[in-house]
N, CA and C atoms of all chains as a GROMACS GRO file, in nm:
protein
  654
    1ASP      N    1  10.936   8.957  12.181
    1ASP     CA    2  11.024   9.005  12.054
    1ASP      C    3  11.150   9.062  12.102
    2ILE      N    4  11.236   9.056  11.997
    2ILE     CA    5  11.374   9.077  11.953
    2ILE      C    6  11.381   9.246  11.972
    3GLN      N    7  11.422   9.299  12.011
    3GLN     CA    8  11.433   9.467  12.050
    3GLN      C    9  11.572   9.494  11.984
    4MET      N   10  11.559   9.604  11.887
    4MET     CA   11  11.648   9.632  11.818
    4MET      C   12  11.683   9.777  11.851
    5THR      N   13  11.802   9.838  11.901
    5THR     CA   14  11.839   9.967  11.927
    5THR      C   15  11.942  10.000  11.847
    6GLN      N   16  11.928  10.092  11.769
    6GLN     CA   17  12.012  10.186  11.700
    6GLN      C   18  12.076  10.309  11.753
    7SER      N   19  12.183  10.319  11.727
    7SER     CA   20  12.253  10.456  11.771
    7SER      C   21  12.382  10.527  11.660
    8PRO      N   22  12.390  10.656  11.658
    8PRO     CA   23  12.279  10.750  11.718
    8PRO      C   24  12.133  10.760  11.641
    9SER      N   25  12.048  10.856  11.725
    9SER     CA   26  11.942  10.864  11.653
    9SER      C   27  11.948  10.983  11.496
   10THR      N   28  12.025  11.052  11.546
   10THR     CA   29  12.056  11.167  11.422
   10THR      C   30  12.222  11.164  11.429
   11LEU      N   31  12.245  11.172  11.258
   11LEU     CA   32  12.409  11.209  11.265
   11LEU      C   33  12.433  11.318  11.174
   12SER      N   34  12.492  11.380  11.210
   12SER     CA   35  12.548  11.516  11.110
   12SER      C   36  12.681  11.468  11.046
   13ALA      N   37  12.680  11.474  10.916
   13ALA     CA   38  12.831  11.452  10.858
   13ALA      C   39  12.816  11.542  10.710
   14SER      N   40  12.941  11.560  10.687
   14SER     CA   41  12.966  11.619  10.549
   14SER      C   42  13.025  11.504  10.440
   15VAL      N   43  12.989  11.544  10.315
   15VAL     CA   44  13.030  11.474  10.197
   15VAL      C   45  13.183  11.465  10.192
   16GLY      N   46  13.192  11.311  10.183
   16GLY     CA   47  13.324  11.255  10.183
   16GLY      C   48  13.358  11.196  10.337
   17ASP      N   49  13.249  11.213  10.442
   17ASP     CA   50  13.299  11.162  10.572
   17ASP      C   51  13.263  11.003  10.567
   18ARG      N   52  13.348  10.922  10.653
   18ARG     CA   53  13.322  10.810  10.681
   18ARG      C   54  13.212  10.803  10.804
   19VAL      N   55  13.114  10.745  10.811
   19VAL     CA   56  13.039  10.727  10.899
   19VAL      C   57  12.976  10.580  10.925
   20THR      N   58  12.965  10.534  11.085
   20THR     CA   59  12.904  10.460  11.116
   20THR      C   60  12.786  10.437  11.205
   21ILE      N   61  12.683  10.350  11.180
   21ILE     CA   62  12.566  10.333  11.245
   21ILE      C   63  12.611  10.209  11.309
   22THR      N   64  12.522  10.224  11.429
   22THR     CA   65  12.531  10.072  11.492
   22THR      C   66  12.391  10.030  11.564
   23CYS      N   67  12.368   9.899  11.542
   23CYS     CA   68  12.281   9.828  11.574
   23CYS      C   69  12.279   9.728  11.681
   24ARG      N   70  12.184   9.719  11.779
   24ARG     CA   71  12.218   9.596  11.884
   24ARG      C   72  12.077   9.566  11.904
   25ALA      N   73  12.104   9.430  11.894
   25ALA     CA   74  12.004   9.314  11.943
   25ALA      C   75  11.987   9.278  12.078
   26SER      N   76  11.863   9.225  12.132
   26SER     CA   77  11.867   9.198  12.264
   26SER      C   78  11.901   9.062  12.300
   27GLN      N   79  11.936   8.987  12.162
   27GLN     CA   80  11.972   8.854  12.180
   27GLN      C   81  12.046   8.849  12.052
   28ASP      N   82  12.097   8.700  12.081
   28ASP     CA   83  12.164   8.672  11.940
   28ASP      C   84  12.078   8.638  11.824
   29ILE      N   85  12.113   8.691  11.722
   29ILE     CA   86  12.030   8.698  11.606
   29ILE      C   87  12.091   8.619  11.474
   30ASN      N   88  12.195   8.550  11.530
   30ASN     CA   89  12.269   8.463  11.420
   30ASN      C   90  12.305   8.554  11.279
   31ASN      N   91  12.345   8.658  11.298
   31ASN     CA   92  12.383   8.746  11.192
   31ASN      C   93  12.256   8.769  11.077
   32LEU      N   94  12.148   8.740  11.152
   32LEU     CA   95  12.021   8.762  11.053
   32LEU      C   96  11.986   8.899  11.071
   33LEU      N   97  12.074   9.006  10.994
   33LEU     CA   98  12.031   9.140  10.992
   33LEU      C   99  12.063   9.192  10.882
   34ALA      N  100  11.982   9.288  10.833
   34ALA     CA  101  11.964   9.365  10.718
   34ALA      C  102  11.950   9.537  10.754
   35TRP      N  103  12.042   9.597  10.647
   35TRP     CA  104  12.034   9.722  10.649
   35TRP      C  105  11.933   9.782  10.569
   36TYR      N  106  11.861   9.881  10.564
   36TYR     CA  107  11.797   9.968  10.465
   36TYR      C  108  11.813  10.136  10.457
   37GLN      N  109  11.789  10.180  10.333
   37GLN     CA  110  11.796  10.295  10.324
   37GLN      C  111  11.663  10.355  10.292
   38GLN      N  112  11.619  10.476  10.365
   38GLN     CA  113  11.490  10.542  10.305
   38GLN      C  114  11.489  10.662  10.320
   39LYS      N  115  11.427  10.710  10.191
   39LYS     CA  116  11.409  10.861  10.163
   39LYS      C  117  11.294  10.899  10.176
   40PRO      N  118  11.265  11.042  10.193
   40PRO     CA  119  11.103  11.060  10.246
   40PRO      C  120  11.028  11.024  10.146
   41GLY      N  121  10.888  10.964  10.146
   41GLY     CA  122  10.817  10.932  10.087
   41GLY      C  123  10.818  10.815   9.990
   42LYS      N  124  10.924  10.734  10.045
   42LYS     CA  125  10.977  10.636   9.924
   42LYS      C  126  10.966  10.506  10.034
   43ALA      N  127  10.942  10.366   9.942
   43ALA     CA  128  10.986  10.285  10.025
   43ALA      C  129  11.134  10.251  10.087
   44PRO      N  130  11.165  10.172  10.143
   44PRO     CA  131  11.304  10.148  10.202
   44PRO      C  132  11.348  10.042  10.127
   45ASN      N  133  11.507  10.076  10.085
   45ASN     CA  134  11.582  10.024   9.984
   45ASN      C  135  11.683   9.930  10.061
   46LEU      N  136  11.698   9.796  10.023
   46LEU     CA  137  11.784   9.707  10.100
   46LEU      C  138  11.926   9.722  10.038
   47LEU      N  139  12.013   9.737  10.146
   47LEU     CA  140  12.150   9.786  10.154
   47LEU      C  141  12.230   9.654  10.160
   48ILE      N  142  12.215   9.595  10.280
   48ILE     CA  143  12.285   9.495  10.331
   48ILE      C  144  12.211   9.370  10.384
   49TYR      N  145  12.248   9.252  10.362
   49TYR     CA  146  12.168   9.156  10.428
   49TYR      C  147  12.254   9.013  10.487
   50LYS      N  148  12.214   8.971  10.547
   50LYS     CA  149  12.316   8.879  10.664
   50LYS      C  150  12.415   8.926  10.718
   51ALA      N  151  12.426   9.042  10.750
   51ALA     CA  152  12.496   9.144  10.829
   51ALA      C  153  12.594   9.220  10.731
   52SER      N  154  12.634   9.139  10.626
   52SER     CA  155  12.779   9.187  10.570
   52SER      C  156  12.776   9.167  10.417
   53ASN      N  157  12.655   9.130  10.383
   53ASN     CA  158  12.650   9.096  10.257
   53ASN      C  159  12.585   9.214  10.170
   54LEU      N  160  12.644   9.281  10.089
   54LEU     CA  161  12.622   9.385   9.990
   54LEU      C  162  12.507   9.332   9.877
   55GLU      N  163  12.397   9.399   9.909
   55GLU     CA  164  12.282   9.362   9.783
   55GLU      C  165  12.340   9.407   9.657
   56SER      N  166  12.300   9.356   9.558
   56SER     CA  167  12.323   9.369   9.411
   56SER      C  168  12.298   9.536   9.378
   57GLY      N  169  12.359   9.581   9.343
   57GLY     CA  170  12.351   9.693   9.265
   57GLY      C  171  12.393   9.846   9.366
   58VAL      N  172  12.418   9.789   9.504
   58VAL     CA  173  12.433   9.889   9.600
   58VAL      C  174  12.548   9.909   9.590
   59PRO      N  175  12.588  10.050   9.624
   59PRO     CA  176  12.757  10.095   9.583
   59PRO      C  177  12.840  10.026   9.702
   60SER      N  178  12.965  10.029   9.680
   60SER     CA  179  13.064   9.931   9.741
   60SER      C  180  13.103  10.029   9.881
   61ARG      N  181  13.063  10.169   9.873
   61ARG     CA  182  13.111  10.214  10.008
   61ARG      C  183  13.025  10.218  10.116
   62PHE      N  184  12.904  10.150  10.081
   62PHE     CA  185  12.838  10.084  10.198
   62PHE      C  186  12.908   9.930  10.226
   63SER      N  187  12.926   9.931  10.374
   63SER     CA  188  12.941   9.789  10.420
   63SER      C  189  12.885   9.766  10.550
   64GLY      N  190  12.869   9.651  10.598
   64GLY     CA  191  12.828   9.595  10.694
   64GLY      C  192  12.899   9.490  10.783
   65SER      N  193  12.869   9.487  10.921
   65SER     CA  194  12.970   9.401  10.967
   65SER      C  195  12.931   9.380  11.106
   66GLY      N  196  12.986   9.307  11.199
   66GLY     CA  197  12.932   9.262  11.352
   66GLY      C  198  12.880   9.109  11.310
   67SER      N  199  12.852   9.074  11.454
   67SER     CA  200  12.803   8.928  11.490
   67SER      C  201  12.735   8.943  11.621
   68GLY      N  202  12.656   8.790  11.654
   68GLY     CA  203  12.594   8.791  11.771
   68GLY      C  204  12.519   8.901  11.789
   69THR      N  205  12.514   8.998  11.881
   69THR     CA  206  12.421   9.110  11.903
   69THR      C  207  12.455   9.250  11.848
   70GLU      N  208  12.584   9.274  11.814
   70GLU     CA  209  12.616   9.407  11.774
   70GLU      C  210  12.635   9.416  11.652
   71PHE      N  211  12.623   9.495  11.551
   71PHE     CA  212  12.614   9.532  11.424
   71PHE      C  213  12.655   9.658  11.370
   72THR      N  214  12.720   9.706  11.257
   72THR     CA  215  12.729   9.809  11.213
   72THR      C  216  12.745   9.836  11.070
   73LEU      N  217  12.665   9.963  11.052
   73LEU     CA  218  12.664   9.986  10.890
   73LEU      C  219  12.795  10.094  10.878
   74THR      N  220  12.871  10.086  10.763
   74THR     CA  221  12.961  10.195  10.748
   74THR      C  222  12.956  10.222  10.590
   75ILE      N  223  12.933  10.389  10.586
   75ILE     CA  224  12.956  10.422  10.468
   75ILE      C  225  13.096  10.503  10.444
   76SER      N  226  13.197  10.454  10.356
   76SER     CA  227  13.308  10.491  10.367
   76SER      C  228  13.323  10.645  10.312
   77SER      N  229  13.278  10.693  10.249
   77SER     CA  230  13.291  10.823  10.175
   77SER      C  231  13.176  10.873  10.120
   78LEU      N  232  13.079  10.968  10.258
   78LEU     CA  233  12.918  11.008  10.209
   78LEU      C  234  12.945  11.059  10.070
   79GLN      N  235  12.840  11.030   9.992
   79GLN     CA  236  12.773  11.090   9.884
   79GLN      C  237  12.641  11.191   9.921
   80PRO      N  238  12.618  11.264   9.832
   80PRO     CA  239  12.488  11.372   9.841
   80PRO      C  240  12.387  11.291   9.835
   81ASP      N  241  12.385  11.147   9.768
   81ASP     CA  242  12.238  11.111   9.760
   81ASP      C  243  12.246  11.008   9.876
   82ASP      N  244  12.360  11.004   9.992
   82ASP     CA  245  12.328  10.893  10.082
   82ASP      C  246  12.258  10.991  10.226
   83PHE      N  247  12.241  11.098  10.211
   83PHE     CA  248  12.163  11.163  10.326
   83PHE      C  249  12.004  11.117  10.307
   84ALA      N  250  11.966  11.036  10.443
   84ALA     CA  251  11.879  10.967  10.440
   84ALA      C  252  11.843  10.896  10.577
   85THR      N  253  11.746  10.819  10.595
   85THR     CA  254  11.718  10.741  10.720
   85THR      C  255  11.758  10.607  10.708
   86TYR      N  256  11.854  10.573  10.812
   86TYR     CA  257  11.878  10.417  10.763
   86TYR      C  258  11.835  10.336  10.890
   87TYR      N  259  11.788  10.207  10.871
   87TYR     CA  260  11.701  10.120  10.945
   87TYR      C  261  11.790   9.979  10.976
   88CYS      N  262  11.818   9.929  11.091
   88CYS     CA  263  11.864   9.791  11.070
   88CYS      C  264  11.723   9.695  11.099
   89GLN      N  265  11.753   9.571  11.086
   89GLN     CA  266  11.628   9.496  11.057
   89GLN      C  267  11.680   9.344  11.096
   90GLN      N  268  11.631   9.284  11.211
   90GLN     CA  269  11.665   9.146  11.252
   90GLN      C  270  11.529   9.041  11.191
   91TYR      N  271  11.590   8.938  11.118
   91TYR     CA  272  11.483   8.846  11.060
   91TYR      C  273  11.528   8.719  11.128
   92ASN      N  274  11.562   8.701  11.238
   92ASN     CA  275  11.582   8.592  11.312
   92ASN      C  276  11.510   8.494  11.356
   93THR      N  277  11.411   8.588  11.442
   93THR     CA  278  11.296   8.546  11.503
   93THR      C  279  11.176   8.614  11.462
   94TYR      N  280  11.059   8.604  11.427
   94TYR     CA  281  10.986   8.693  11.320
   94TYR      C  282  11.098   8.802  11.250
   95SER      N  283  11.070   8.944  11.317
   95SER     CA  284  11.138   9.021  11.232
   95SER      C  285  11.102   9.140  11.344
   96SER      N  286  11.198   9.258  11.317
   96SER     CA  287  11.186   9.389  11.412
   96SER      C  288  11.263   9.452  11.352
   97PHE      N  289  11.234   9.597  11.354
   97PHE     CA  290  11.351   9.720  11.327
   97PHE      C  291  11.399   9.795  11.426
   98GLY      N  292  11.504   9.832  11.396
   98GLY     CA  293  11.562   9.945  11.486
   98GLY      C  294  11.488  10.071  11.456
   99GLN      N  295  11.496  10.188  11.543
   99GLN     CA  296  11.430  10.299  11.549
   99GLN      C  297  11.460  10.375  11.439
  100GLY      N  298  11.575  10.343  11.374
  100GLY     CA  299  11.601  10.478  11.238
  100GLY      C  300  11.740  10.548  11.314
  101THR      N  301  11.797  10.596  11.195
  101THR     CA  302  11.911  10.681  11.232
  101THR      C  303  11.906  10.784  11.088
  102LYS      N  304  11.871  10.912  11.117
  102LYS     CA  305  11.854  11.012  11.041
  102LYS      C  306  12.008  11.057  11.034
  103LEU      N  307  12.051  11.068  10.886
  103LEU     CA  308  12.177  11.119  10.872
  103LEU      C  309  12.172  11.219  10.790
  104GLU      N  310  12.208  11.359  10.853
  104GLU     CA  311  12.176  11.494  10.778
  104GLU      C  312  12.302  11.526  10.732
  105ILE      N  313  12.305  11.653  10.654
  105ILE     CA  314  12.383  11.715  10.629
  105ILE      C  315  12.449  11.832  10.725
  106LYS      N  316  12.606  11.827  10.757
  106LYS     CA  317  12.646  11.912  10.866
  106LYS      C  318  12.633  12.065  10.791
  107GLN      N  319  11.286   9.036   8.931
  107GLN     CA  320  11.204   9.162   8.998
  107GLN      C  321  11.043   9.093   9.002
  108VAL      N  322  11.011   9.142   9.115
  108VAL     CA  323  10.889   9.132   9.131
  108VAL      C  324  10.808   9.267   9.121
  109GLN      N  325  10.692   9.288   9.092
  109GLN     CA  326  10.663   9.398   9.095
  109GLN      C  327  10.522   9.412   9.165
  110LEU      N  328  10.523   9.501   9.294
  110LEU     CA  329  10.380   9.464   9.377
  110LEU      C  330  10.290   9.595   9.379
  111VAL      N  331  10.171   9.602   9.339
  111VAL     CA  332  10.084   9.706   9.347
  111VAL      C  333   9.994   9.700   9.463
  112GLN      N  334   9.951   9.781   9.561
  112GLN     CA  335   9.847   9.787   9.634
  112GLN      C  336   9.743   9.844   9.644
  113SER      N  337   9.651   9.824   9.705
  113SER     CA  338   9.512   9.884   9.705
  113SER      C  339   9.537  10.048   9.732
  114GLY      N  340   9.419  10.110   9.705
  114GLY     CA  341   9.443  10.258   9.725
  114GLY      C  342   9.407  10.300   9.879
  115ALA      N  343   9.455  10.443   9.893
  115ALA     CA  344   9.411  10.475  10.036
  115ALA      C  345   9.265  10.452  10.081
  116GLU      N  346   9.294  10.434  10.214
  116GLU     CA  347   9.131  10.426  10.317
  116GLU      C  348   9.143  10.560  10.437
  117VAL      N  349   8.994  10.590  10.436
  117VAL     CA  350   8.985  10.629  10.563
  117VAL      C  351   8.868  10.557  10.643
  118LYS      N  352   8.915  10.530  10.750
  118LYS     CA  353   8.843  10.424  10.840
  118LYS      C  354   8.823  10.510  10.969
  119LYS      N  355   8.683  10.448  11.050
  119LYS     CA  356   8.628  10.513  11.166
  119LYS      C  357   8.710  10.418  11.266
  120PRO      N  358   8.736  10.445  11.359
  120PRO     CA  359   8.782  10.402  11.524
  120PRO      C  360   8.697  10.270  11.540
  121GLY      N  361   8.760  10.155  11.541
  121GLY     CA  362   8.658  10.030  11.578
  121GLY      C  363   8.649   9.953  11.460
  122SER      N  364   8.655  10.002  11.332
  122SER     CA  365   8.644   9.941  11.234
  122SER      C  366   8.765   9.856  11.181
  123SER      N  367   8.751   9.809  11.058
  123SER     CA  368   8.830   9.726  11.005
  123SER      C  369   8.910   9.766  10.873
  124VAL      N  370   9.022   9.752  10.816
  124VAL     CA  371   9.085   9.783  10.685
  124VAL      C  372   9.149   9.653  10.634
  125LYS      N  373   9.111   9.635  10.481
  125LYS     CA  374   9.186   9.533  10.428
  125LYS      C  375   9.276   9.581  10.341
  126VAL      N  376   9.394   9.562  10.331
  126VAL     CA  377   9.488   9.623  10.230
  126VAL      C  378   9.531   9.498  10.140
  127SER      N  379   9.528   9.530   9.991
  127SER     CA  380   9.577   9.382   9.927
  127SER      C  381   9.684   9.439   9.846
  128CYS      N  382   9.757   9.333   9.794
  128CYS     CA  383   9.921   9.332   9.747
  128CYS      C  384   9.906   9.238   9.609
  129LYS      N  385   9.924   9.322   9.522
  129LYS     CA  386   9.883   9.181   9.415
  129LYS      C  387  10.050   9.187   9.354
  130ALA      N  388  10.110   9.064   9.323
  130ALA     CA  389  10.235   9.062   9.258
  130ALA      C  390  10.229   9.028   9.106
  131SER      N  391  10.326   9.069   9.031
  131SER     CA  392  10.345   9.021   8.929
  131SER      C  393  10.491   9.023   8.885
  132GLY      N  394  10.524   8.923   8.797
  132GLY     CA  395  10.671   8.924   8.735
  132GLY      C  396  10.747   8.814   8.784
  133GLY      N  397  10.695   8.705   8.902
  133GLY     CA  398  10.752   8.593   8.942
  133GLY      C  399  10.687   8.472   9.002
  134THR      N  400  10.727   8.384   9.076
  134THR     CA  401  10.648   8.268   9.113
  134THR      C  402  10.580   8.304   9.256
  135PHE      N  403  10.463   8.364   9.270
  135PHE     CA  404  10.417   8.411   9.404
  135PHE      C  405  10.421   8.355   9.508
  136SER      N  406  10.348   8.193   9.484
  136SER     CA  407  10.341   8.090   9.588
  136SER      C  408  10.472   8.064   9.659
  137ARG      N  409  10.600   8.080   9.607
  137ARG     CA  410  10.698   8.077   9.642
  137ARG      C  411  10.777   8.177   9.733
  138TYR      N  412  10.717   8.298   9.745
  138TYR     CA  413  10.768   8.400   9.799
  138TYR      C  414  10.755   8.399   9.967
  139THR      N  415  10.787   8.466  10.028
  139THR     CA  416  10.756   8.506  10.168
  139THR      C  417  10.730   8.687  10.151
  140ILE      N  418  10.600   8.672  10.185
  140ILE     CA  419  10.530   8.844  10.151
  140ILE      C  420  10.525   8.891  10.295
  141SER      N  421  10.603   9.006  10.326
  141SER     CA  422  10.598   9.100  10.455
  141SER      C  423  10.492   9.206  10.442
  142TRP      N  424  10.453   9.216  10.569
  142TRP     CA  425  10.361   9.370  10.590
  142TRP      C  426  10.448   9.440  10.699
  143VAL      N  427  10.484   9.554  10.654
  143VAL     CA  428  10.540   9.692  10.758
  143VAL      C  429  10.452   9.790  10.747
  144ARG      N  430  10.455   9.855  10.846
  144ARG     CA  431  10.390   9.972  10.840
  144ARG      C  432  10.461  10.101  10.899
  145GLN      N  433  10.439  10.222  10.844
  145GLN     CA  434  10.512  10.331  10.920
  145GLN      C  435  10.401  10.457  10.945
  146ALA      N  436  10.413  10.498  11.059
  146ALA     CA  437  10.312  10.611  11.112
  146ALA      C  438  10.350  10.718  11.063
  147PRO      N  439  10.314  10.849  11.034
  147PRO     CA  440  10.364  10.962  11.006
  147PRO      C  441  10.488  11.023  11.071
  148GLY      N  442  10.577  11.050  11.036
  148GLY     CA  443  10.698  11.092  11.099
  148GLY      C  444  10.745  10.992  11.168
  149GLN      N  445  10.721  10.842  11.164
  149GLN     CA  446  10.793  10.757  11.272
  149GLN      C  447  10.865  10.639  11.180
  150GLY      N  448  10.930  10.544  11.261
  150GLY     CA  449  11.004  10.423  11.184
  150GLY      C  450  10.926  10.355  11.125
  151LEU      N  451  11.001  10.228  11.098
  151LEU     CA  452  10.946  10.107  11.035
  151LEU      C  453  10.861  10.036  11.117
  152GLU      N  454  10.782   9.933  11.098
  152GLU     CA  455  10.720   9.859  11.212
  152GLU      C  456  10.708   9.725  11.159
  153TRP      N  457  10.739   9.624  11.171
  153TRP     CA  458  10.733   9.483  11.100
  153TRP      C  459  10.604   9.437  11.183
  154MET      N  460  10.487   9.396  11.082
  154MET     CA  461  10.359   9.336  11.125
  154MET      C  462  10.358   9.193  11.114
  155GLY      N  463  10.424   9.139  11.001
  155GLY     CA  464  10.378   9.005  11.002
  155GLY      C  465  10.407   8.950  10.860
  156ARG      N  466  10.425   8.816  10.818
  156ARG     CA  467  10.451   8.792  10.697
  156ARG      C  468  10.386   8.656  10.676
  157ILE      N  469  10.356   8.598  10.551
  157ILE     CA  470  10.334   8.478  10.496
  157ILE      C  471  10.403   8.412  10.389
  158ILE      N  472  10.376   8.282  10.434
  158ILE     CA  473  10.469   8.227  10.294
  158ILE      C  474  10.364   8.142  10.254
  159PRO      N  475  10.312   8.181  10.119
  159PRO     CA  476  10.185   8.113  10.053
  159PRO      C  477  10.196   7.955  10.000
  160ILE      N  478  10.319   7.913   9.978
  160ILE     CA  479  10.334   7.791   9.931
  160ILE      C  480  10.310   7.686  10.069
  161LEU      N  481  10.346   7.738  10.171
  161LEU     CA  482  10.312   7.662  10.300
  161LEU      C  483  10.216   7.697  10.398
  162ASP      N  484  10.149   7.812  10.335
  162ASP     CA  485  10.025   7.860  10.413
  162ASP      C  486  10.065   7.892  10.553
  163ILE      N  487  10.158   7.927  10.575
  163ILE     CA  488  10.218   7.984  10.732
  163ILE      C  489  10.203   8.114  10.734
  164THR      N  490  10.187   8.161  10.859
  164THR     CA  491  10.189   8.310  10.881
  164THR      C  492  10.227   8.342  11.000
  165TYR      N  493  10.325   8.472  11.029
  165TYR     CA  494  10.357   8.482  11.150
  165TYR      C  495  10.349   8.620  11.172
  166CYS      N  496  10.297   8.650  11.304
  166CYS     CA  497  10.266   8.792  11.350
  166CYS      C  498  10.313   8.839  11.490
  167ALA      N  499  10.385   8.990  11.430
  167ALA     CA  500  10.436   9.032  11.585
  167ALA      C  501  10.335   9.024  11.688
  168GLN      N  502  10.405   8.999  11.772
  168GLN     CA  503  10.314   8.996  11.898
  168GLN      C  504  10.206   9.112  11.946
  169LYS      N  505  10.266   9.234  11.888
  169LYS     CA  506  10.200   9.360  11.921
  169LYS      C  507  10.036   9.350  11.858
  170PHE      N  508  10.015   9.269  11.729
  170PHE     CA  509   9.925   9.272  11.648
  170PHE      C  510   9.866   9.147  11.667
  171GLN      N  511   9.893   9.043  11.730
  171GLN     CA  512   9.838   8.912  11.739
  171GLN      C  513   9.680   8.947  11.790
  172GLY      N  514   9.592   8.877  11.695
  172GLY     CA  515   9.457   8.892  11.755
  172GLY      C  516   9.386   9.010  11.670
  173ARG      N  517   9.473   9.096  11.610
  173ARG     CA  518   9.399   9.219  11.533
  173ARG      C  519   9.463   9.193  11.414
  174VAL      N  520   9.535   9.125  11.362
  174VAL     CA  521   9.567   9.135  11.231
  174VAL      C  522   9.565   9.000  11.177
  175THR      N  523   9.502   9.001  11.027
  175THR     CA  524   9.505   8.867  10.972
  175THR      C  525   9.575   8.902  10.839
  176ILE      N  526   9.679   8.808  10.808
  176ILE     CA  527   9.724   8.817  10.664
  176ILE      C  528   9.689   8.664  10.607
  177THR      N  529   9.665   8.688  10.480
  177THR     CA  530   9.614   8.604  10.399
  177THR      C  531   9.702   8.621  10.241
  178ALA      N  532   9.666   8.526  10.153
  178ALA     CA  533   9.727   8.526  10.031
  178ALA      C  534   9.633   8.427   9.922
  179ASP      N  535   9.634   8.462   9.825
  179ASP     CA  536   9.537   8.388   9.729
  179ASP      C  537   9.650   8.348   9.619
  180ASN      N  538   9.672   8.230   9.594
  180ASN     CA  539   9.782   8.194   9.492
  180ASN      C  540   9.728   8.215   9.353
  181SER      N  541   9.594   8.175   9.357
  181SER     CA  542   9.533   8.194   9.235
  181SER      C  543   9.518   8.304   9.144
  182THR      N  544   9.555   8.396   9.230
  182THR     CA  545   9.542   8.569   9.172
  182THR      C  546   9.678   8.616   9.211
  183SER      N  547   9.773   8.558   9.295
  183SER     CA  548   9.907   8.604   9.311
  183SER      C  549   9.876   8.751   9.407
  184ALA      N  550   9.800   8.769   9.514
  184ALA     CA  551   9.753   8.837   9.586
  184ALA      C  552   9.760   8.815   9.743
  185ALA      N  553   9.832   8.904   9.805
  185ALA     CA  554   9.819   8.880   9.959
  185ALA      C  555   9.728   8.969  10.021
  186TYR      N  556   9.670   8.975  10.145
  186TYR     CA  557   9.615   9.070  10.201
  186TYR      C  558   9.635   9.078  10.360
  187MET      N  559   9.646   9.198  10.413
  187MET     CA  560   9.667   9.236  10.527
  187MET      C  561   9.529   9.274  10.600
  188GLU      N  562   9.465   9.212  10.679
  188GLU     CA  563   9.336   9.297  10.727
  188GLU      C  564   9.376   9.351  10.893
  189LEU      N  565   9.351   9.434  10.934
  189LEU     CA  566   9.362   9.518  11.079
  189LEU      C  567   9.240   9.538  11.120
  190SER      N  568   9.197   9.503  11.216
  190SER     CA  569   9.080   9.510  11.294
  190SER      C  570   9.106   9.618  11.418
  191SER      N  571   8.981   9.663  11.458
  191SER     CA  572   8.983   9.714  11.597
  191SER      C  573   9.042   9.828  11.587
  192LEU      N  574   9.013   9.933  11.471
  192LEU     CA  575   9.129  10.029  11.435
  192LEU      C  576   9.105  10.137  11.532
  193ARG      N  577   9.245  10.215  11.582
  193ARG     CA  578   9.242  10.314  11.647
  193ARG      C  579   9.346  10.441  11.571
  194SER      N  580   9.307  10.563  11.622
  194SER     CA  581   9.407  10.667  11.563
  194SER      C  582   9.563  10.628  11.561
  195GLU      N  583   9.593  10.550  11.655
  195GLU     CA  584   9.735  10.515  11.633
  195GLU      C  585   9.762  10.407  11.531
  196ASP      N  586   9.677  10.392  11.434
  196ASP     CA  587   9.707  10.276  11.332
  196ASP      C  588   9.713  10.348  11.226
  197THR      N  589   9.687  10.485  11.240
  197THR     CA  590   9.714  10.573  11.108
  197THR      C  591   9.850  10.568  11.064
  198ALA      N  592   9.873  10.531  10.917
  198ALA     CA  593   9.992  10.485  10.910
  198ALA      C  594   9.989  10.457  10.762
  199VAL      N  595  10.133  10.436  10.649
  199VAL     CA  596  10.143  10.374  10.537
  199VAL      C  597  10.181  10.239  10.581
  200TYR      N  598  10.099  10.134  10.489
  200TYR     CA  599  10.087  10.003  10.515
  200TYR      C  600  10.182   9.973  10.383
  201TYR      N  601  10.309   9.874  10.397
  201TYR     CA  602  10.352   9.850  10.279
  201TYR      C  603  10.349   9.684  10.257
  202CYS      N  604  10.349   9.619  10.178
  202CYS     CA  605  10.383   9.445  10.153
  202CYS      C  606  10.510   9.489  10.088
  203ALA      N  607  10.600   9.371  10.114
  203ALA     CA  608  10.715   9.364  10.057
  203ALA      C  609  10.774   9.215  10.018
  204ILE      N  610  10.859   9.181   9.946
  204ILE     CA  611  10.895   9.076   9.891
  204ILE      C  612  11.049   9.095   9.897
  205ARG      N  613  11.124   9.041  10.003
  205ARG     CA  614  11.264   9.072  10.010
  205ARG      C  615  11.315   9.228   9.952
  206THR      N  616  11.342   9.260   9.804
  206THR     CA  617  11.396   9.353   9.799
  206THR      C  618  11.297   9.467   9.727
  207ASP      N  619  11.183   9.416   9.690
  207ASP     CA  620  11.061   9.448   9.629
  207ASP      C  621  10.969   9.480   9.708
  208TRP      N  622  10.936   9.626   9.693
  208TRP     CA  623  10.830   9.677   9.797
  208TRP      C  624  10.688   9.734   9.695
  209GLY      N  625  10.580   9.718   9.802
  209GLY     CA  626  10.471   9.766   9.719
  209GLY      C  627  10.467   9.948   9.733
  210GLN      N  628  10.386   9.994   9.653
  210GLN     CA  629  10.409  10.158   9.663
  210GLN      C  630  10.341  10.189   9.798
  211GLY      N  631  10.322  10.138   9.889
  211GLY     CA  632  10.244  10.198  10.022
  211GLY      C  633  10.090  10.218   9.986
  212THR      N  634  10.033  10.213  10.105
  212THR     CA  635   9.876  10.235  10.134
  212THR      C  636   9.862  10.307  10.233
  213LEU      N  637   9.795  10.420  10.247
  213LEU     CA  638   9.777  10.524  10.337
  213LEU      C  639   9.639  10.489  10.391
  214VAL      N  640   9.632  10.426  10.520
  214VAL     CA  641   9.526  10.420  10.604
  214VAL      C  642   9.535  10.514  10.722
  215THR      N  643   9.433  10.608  10.729
  215THR     CA  644   9.378  10.690  10.810
  215THR      C  645   9.274  10.654  10.857
  216VAL      N  646   9.299  10.649  11.022
  216VAL     CA  647   9.159  10.622  11.124
  216VAL      C  648   9.126  10.765  11.212
  217SER      N  649   9.006  10.785  11.170
  217SER     CA  650   8.969  10.912  11.212
  217SER      C  651   8.813  10.952  11.204
  218SER      N  652   8.763  11.007  11.344
  218SER     CA  653   8.619  10.988  11.364
  218SER      C  654   8.563  11.103  11.309
   0.00000   0.00000   0.00000
C-alpha cells in the first residue's frame, strides 16, 4: 500500500494568515492526489483533485501544488470557516489517506 | 449531484458481521465508482475499498482483504459493504462516497 504522510499534524494560525500543509507519498502517485476538508460530525468535502485542480464551488483561496511524491495545500488568507481538519488522499493505486492536519485558531 | 442514503446505526458483538447499505439517487448508478471509507472515533479517514458496478470490479485495501465484501445492485442503485469478524477496533462511522457526494455515515459499534 502507498503510505501518505501529512505535516504538520496540528497547525495554529490566525484569520488572514497564509498556511501550507504538506503531503508526502511513499512512491510516485502520478499527481492523483486529492485534498479534503472535514468539520466535526460531517462528511469530508473535496477541495482539490489531481493535485492542483480546484473543485467547483471551492473558494479560490485554496490551492494545491506538487508532483511525484510531494504535494502542498495552501490557503492564501485564512477565513473563520477554514478551521477544520484537512486530509490528503492518493488514488493512483487503490487509495489511501494521510493522517490529517488539524487547523486550529491561534 | 448524487444523493446517498445509508442504513442506520448498528451495534454488533465481537466476531459477528455487519452489512451497511448505501442507496443512490439522482444519477446513473452503474457508471459510478462507489468508495467506502471509515473513521474511528477521534481518528482519521481510512479507505476500505471501492466498486465499479458497470464492470463488477472491486478493489479492497490490503488491511481488509478477507474480511470485507463490497457489492452493488444495479437494479436498486444500492451498494453494500459487509465487514466480518468484527472487533472493537472496527467501531467507526462508515461512509459511502461517489466522488464529491458522501452518504451521511453509519455508526457501527462493536461491543460485547
